[in-house]
C-alpha positions in Angstrom: -4.1 -58.0 -3.5 -4.3 -57.7 0.3 -0.7 -56.7 0.5 -1.2 -53.8 -2.0 -4.3 -52.6 -0.1 -2.4 -52.8 3.2 0.5 -50.9 1.8 -1.8 -48.1 0.6 -3.5 -47.9 4.0 -0.2 -47.8 5.9 0.9 -44.7 4.0 -2.2 -42.9 5.4 -1.3 -43.5 9.1 0.7 -40.3 9.9 -1.8 -38.0 8.3 -4.8 -39.7 10.0 -2.9 -39.5 13.4 -2.4 -35.8 12.8 -6.1 -35.3 12.2 -6.9 -37.1 15.4 -4.3 -35.2 17.5 -5.7 -31.9 16.4 -9.2 -32.9 17.2 -10.5 -32.5 13.6 -11.8 -36.1 13.6 -12.5 -38.4 16.6 -10.9 -41.9 16.8 -14.2 -43.5 15.9 -14.5 -41.4 12.8 -10.9 -42.3 11.8 -11.7 -46.0 12.2 -14.8 -45.5 10.0 -12.7 -43.7 7.3 -10.2 -46.5 7.3 -12.9 -49.2 7.0 -14.5 -47.4 4.1 -11.2 -46.9 2.3 -10.3 -50.5 2.8 -13.6 -51.7 1.2 -13.1 -49.3 -1.7 -9.5 -50.4 -2.3 -10.5 -54.0 -2.3 -13.2 -53.1 -4.8 -10.7 -51.5 -7.1 -8.3 -54.4 -6.8 -10.8 -57.2 -7.6 -10.1 -59.6 -10.4 -12.2 -61.5 -12.9 -15.0 -60.4 -15.1 -17.8 -58.1 -14.0 -20.4 -55.7 -15.1 -18.9 -53.2 -17.5 -22.1 -51.0 -17.9 -20.3 -48.2 -16.0 -17.7 -47.9 -18.7 -15.2 -50.3 -17.1 -12.9 -52.9 -18.3 -14.0 -56.5 -19.0 -10.7 -57.9 -17.9 -10.9 -57.2 -14.2 -14.4 -56.0 -13.7 -13.4 -52.5 -12.3 -15.6 -49.7 -13.7 -15.3 -46.0 -13.9 -18.2 -45.6 -11.5 -16.2 -47.5 -8.8 -13.4 -45.0 -9.0 -15.7 -42.0 -9.3 -17.8 -43.1 -6.2 -14.6 -43.5 -4.2 -13.5 -40.0 -5.3 -16.8 -38.4 -4.5 -16.7 -39.9 -1.0 -13.2 -38.4 -0.5 -14.4 -35.0 -1.8 -17.2 -34.9 0.8 -14.7 -35.9 3.5 -12.4 -33.0 2.5 -15.3 -30.6 2.7 -16.1 -31.9 6.2 -12.5 -31.5 7.2 -12.4 -27.9 6.1 -15.5 -27.1 8.2 -14.0 -28.9 11.2 -10.8 -27.0 10.7 -12.5 -23.6 10.6 -14.4 -24.5 13.8 -11.1 -25.4 15.6 -9.5 -22.1 14.4 -12.5 -20.1 15.7 -12.3 -21.8 19.1 -8.5 -21.1 19.3 -9.1 -17.5 18.5 -11.7 -17.2 21.2 -9.2 -18.8 23.7 -6.5 -16.3 22.6 -8.8 -13.4 23.2 -9.7 -14.7 26.7 -6.0 -15.3 27.5 -5.2 -11.8 26.3 -7.8 -10.2 28.6 -6.6 -12.2 31.5 -3.0 -11.2 30.9 -4.0 -7.6 30.6 -5.8 -7.8 33.9 -3.0 -9.6 35.7 -0.1 -7.7 34.1 2.2 -10.5 35.3 3.0 -12.4 32.0 6.1 -11.4 30.0 6.0 -10.7 26.2 8.3 -13.6 25.5 5.9 -16.1 27.1 3.0 -14.7 25.1 4.9 -15.0 21.8 5.9 -18.6 22.6 2.3 -19.5 23.3 1.2 -18.0 20.0 3.8 -19.8 18.0 2.9 -23.1 19.7 -0.8 -22.5 19.0 -0.2 -21.6 15.3 1.9 -24.8 14.9 -0.9 -27.0 16.2 -3.3 -25.7 13.6 -1.4 -27.1 10.7 -0.1 -30.5 9.8 0.2 -33.3 7.2 -3.5 -34.1 7.6 -4.5 -30.8 5.9 -3.3 -31.8 2.5 -3.7 -35.6 2.9 -7.3 -36.0 1.5 -6.6 -33.8 -1.6 -3.4 -35.7 -2.3 -5.3 -39.0 -2.0 -7.9 -37.8 -4.5 -5.0 -36.9 -6.9 -3.7 -40.4 -6.4 -7.1 -41.9 -7.3 -7.5 -39.8 -10.4 -4.0 -40.8 -11.6 -4.9 -44.4 -11.2 -8.2 -43.9 -13.0 -6.5 -42.1 -15.9 -3.9 -44.9 -16.3 -6.6 -47.6 -16.0 -8.8 -46.2 -18.7 -6.1 -44.7 -21.0 -6.8 -41.1 -20.3 -10.5 -41.1 -21.2 -11.5 -37.6 -22.3 -14.4 -37.3 -19.9 -12.2 -38.3 -17.0 -9.6 -35.7 -18.0 -12.2 -33.0 -18.0 -13.5 -34.2 -14.6 -10.0 -34.2 -13.2 -9.4 -30.7 -14.6 -12.5 -29.4 -12.9 -11.4 -30.9 -9.6 -8.0 -29.2 -9.8 -9.7 -25.9 -10.4 -12.2 -26.3 -7.6 -9.5 -27.2 -5.0 -6.9 -24.8 -6.4 -4.3 -27.5 -7.4 -2.8 -25.3 -10.1 0.5 -27.1 -10.3 -1.2 -30.4 -10.9 -3.6 -28.7 -13.3 -0.8 -27.8 -15.7 0.4 -31.4 -15.7 -3.1 -32.7 -16.4 -3.4 -30.4 -19.4 -0.1 -31.5 -20.8 -0.8 -35.2 -20.4 -4.3 -34.9 -21.9 -3.0 -32.9 -24.9 -0.4 -35.6 -25.6 -3.1 -38.3 -25.7 -5.8 -36.2 -27.4 -4.0 -33.8 -29.8 -7.0 -33.7 -32.1 -9.4 -32.5 -29.4 -9.7 -28.7 -30.3 -11.7 -27.9 -27.1 -8.8 -29.1 -25.0 -6.4 -26.8 -26.7 -8.8 -23.9 -26.3 -9.4 -24.5 -22.6 -5.7 -25.0 -21.8 -4.8 -21.7 -23.6 -7.7 -19.9 -21.9 -6.3 -21.0 -18.5 -2.8 -19.8 -19.4 -4.0 -16.4 -20.5 -6.9 -15.5 -18.1 -5.4 -17.4 -15.2 -7.4 -18.0 -12.0 -7.8 -16.2 -8.7 -6.2 -18.0 -5.8 -7.5 -16.8 -2.4 -4.8 -18.0 -0.1 -6.8 -18.5 3.0 -5.1 -21.9 3.5 -7.7 -22.9 6.1 -6.6 -20.0 8.3 -2.9 -20.5 7.4 -0.6 -18.0 5.7 2.3 -18.7 3.3 4.4 -20.2 6.1 1.7 -22.5 7.4 0.9 -20.4 10.4 -2.4 -19.0 11.4 -3.2 -15.6 10.1 -6.6 -15.0 11.6 -8.5 -15.6 8.2 -6.7 -12.9 6.3 -7.0 -13.8 2.6 -4.3 -13.1 0.1 -5.5 -13.2 -3.4 -3.1 -13.8 -6.3 -3.6 -14.6 -10.0 -2.2 -18.0 -11.2 -1.4 -18.2 -14.9 -2.1 -15.1 -16.9 0.7 -15.5 -19.5 0.1 -14.5 -23.1 3.3 -16.2 -24.2 2.2 -19.6 -22.9 -1.3 -19.2 -24.4 0.1 -18.3 -27.8 2.4 -21.3 -27.7 -0.5 -23.7 -27.0 -2.7 -22.2 -29.7 0.0 -22.3 -32.3 0.8 -25.9 -31.5 -2.9 -26.7 -31.8 -3.1 -25.0 -35.1 -0.1 -26.9 -36.4 -1.9 -30.1 -35.7 -5.5 -29.1 -36.4 -5.2 -25.9 -38.4 -6.3 -27.4 -41.7 -9.5 -28.9 -40.2 -10.5 -26.7 -37.3 -12.1 -23.3 -38.0 -12.8 -22.9 -34.3 -9.1 -22.8 -33.3 -8.5 -20.0 -35.7 -11.4 -18.0 -34.4 -10.4 -18.5 -30.8 -6.8 -17.6 -31.6 -8.1 -14.3 -33.1 -10.2 -13.7 -30.0 -7.2 -14.4 -27.8 -5.2 -11.6 -29.5 -8.2 -9.2 -29.3 -8.5 -9.9 -25.5 -4.8 -9.1 -25.2 -5.1 -5.8 -27.0 -8.1 -4.9 -24.9 -6.0 -5.8 -21.8 -3.2 -3.5 -22.9 -5.6 -0.6 -23.6 -7.1 -1.0 -20.1 -3.7 -1.0 -18.5 -2.7 2.1 -20.5 -5.8 4.0 -19.3 -5.1 3.0 -15.7 -1.6 4.3 -16.0 -2.7 7.5 -17.6 -5.2 8.1 -14.8 -2.6 7.5 -12.2 -0.2 9.9 -13.9 -2.9 12.6 -14.1 -3.7 12.1 -10.4 -0.1 12.4 -9.4 0.4 15.6 -11.5 -2.7 17.2 -10.0 -1.5 16.3 -6.5 1.9 17.9 -7.3 0.4 21.1 -8.6 -1.9 21.5 -5.6 1.1 21.0 -3.3 3.1 23.7 -5.1 0.1 26.1 -4.9 -0.1 25.5 -1.1 3.6 26.1 -0.7 3.5 29.4 -2.7 0.5 30.6 -0.6 2.3 29.8 2.6 5.5 31.7 1.5 3.4 34.7 0.4 1.6 34.8 3.8 4.9 34.6 5.6 6.4 37.6 3.6 3.3 39.7 4.3 3.6 39.0 8.0 7.3 39.9 8.0 6.6 43.2 6.2 3.9 44.2 8.6 6.1 43.5 11.6 8.9 45.6 10.1 6.4 48.5 9.6 5.3 48.3 13.3 8.9 48.3 14.5 9.6 51.4 12.4 6.5 53.2 13.8 7.6 52.4 17.3 11.1 53.7 16.6 9.8 57.0 15.1 7.7 57.7 18.2 10.7 57.2 20.4 12.9 59.7 18.4 10.1 62.3 18.5 9.8 62.1 22.3 13.6 62.5 22.7 13.5 65.6 20.4 10.7 67.2 22.5 12.6 66.6 25.7 15.7 68.1 24.2 13.8 71.3 23.2 12.4 71.7 26.7 
């Protein structure tokens, strides 16, 4: 038991060192985290009978509440890490602004040195510690699901965690595993199909990091994850094959899914038509402006020609008068 706990804790060392190096947690706080995790791991590894009032197993005394308490503590730790990370990024941005003002006053630093400093600063803001706590929570949920044979309440709890922390890749696997073990649960089919069709908004702030793991000054890039009518139809049709004869709700929700899709197509068509009308109107106005400009130019040319003719006529009359004299 002690060897298993020690092996789990040793895997955490690089990520915890990274969090200490980047000043997100102090060494004392890291020691407190390791002590708490060690106690929780020993609690999950204990043997013998025990109180099973929390929905646990009578064979080893481990309960669901033991796992869920451990997970809740890790979720709070992850929220604290995010707050600390945002604070570090704000401080770094202030330092960059001060350095930029000093460099503009001195005018001695080269652009290459400035780019190098920026790349170094961006690298220090990201590391293995950023995803460590969420990965550890996934690890705990996987152990919890295997321990209690994919209990339905635990599955829904895990699904909500994946949505809250935008672990969409893991979310798809959780849905697949839960549906394999609970094919008669119509609500699970409906929720999985709803995720595939409607998708979810993923604001890619990344704790101040962009797609390449570098700081992007809190610019958020929002994308939609999921949103596939084909995958949603496949899930609903599979659910109907299994539960179609007994579940009226699945038929109703499948009908509602198709109605939502038709409404989505109509909305897309209206947007495209509005854009086409706007482009046509812009093109017509541009043609009118071009025609008016060409008309004005022709008028100016005709007036200049008339003036030249008048001046030429006056010159000929003068020469004729001089000839007569």
